[in-house]
C-alpha positions, 0 to 999 in steps of 0.5 A: 496463479502459482504461489511463490510465497504465502504470508499468514497472519491471525487477528483476534478481537477485530480492530481492537485486538492483536495481529500476529504473523505465523513466524512471529515477526509481526506481532502488533496490538490493534486499535481503532483510530481516534477518527473512528471513535477509538483511542488511537492506541495501536496500529489499525488495518488501514495503516497496515494496508498503506505500509504494504501497498507503499512497499510493494509499489516501490518494489514494482517501480524499481522493477520497471525502472531497472527494465527501462534502465532508469535509476529510481532507487531513491524514489519514495512511495507514500500510500494514503488509505482512507476508509469511509461509508460506502452504501450499506458498509464501508469502502477504501480509497487510496492515494499513492504519492510517488516522489521520484529522484530529480534525475527522472524527467516528468514524462519518464516518471509518469510512464514508469509510475503507470507501468508500476501500477500495472505490475504491482500485486496490490494495484492488481488486487484493487483495480476495479474495486477501489479508487486509486489515485497516482500522484507524482511529486 
C-alpha cells in the first residue's frame, strides 16, 4: 500500500489515561465505561472506533453514491461497537445503521451500502476479523 496519509496518536495509561494526536487536535481523557466497571468519565476506545468507522463509512457511501449519480449527501451512519469476551481475550462486533434519504429506493440503497462496505477502509480492515452487520433504516 502506498500511504496517502498517516495519523499518529499516543495513548498513556490504557483505558484510564489520555490519548493525543501528533498535531494536538485530538486530546482526550480516556475512561472505562460503567458497563465494564469504570466511572464512565472520559471517552473510551470503542467510542473512538465507532466515531471513526461511522465517518469513514459515510465518506465511502458518498463516493459510491456520486459514482452511481445518486444523492446520498443527507445520509447518516451510526456505528455501534460492542466489546465482549471472546475465547481467552476480548473481541469486537459492529452494527452499522445507515439512514438513507427518502429519495433513495430500497434496492438502490442496499446496493450502495454494500458497495460502500467494499470500499471503506474500516470495513476492509475488519473483514474476516469481526462481525459487521449492515442495517438500512
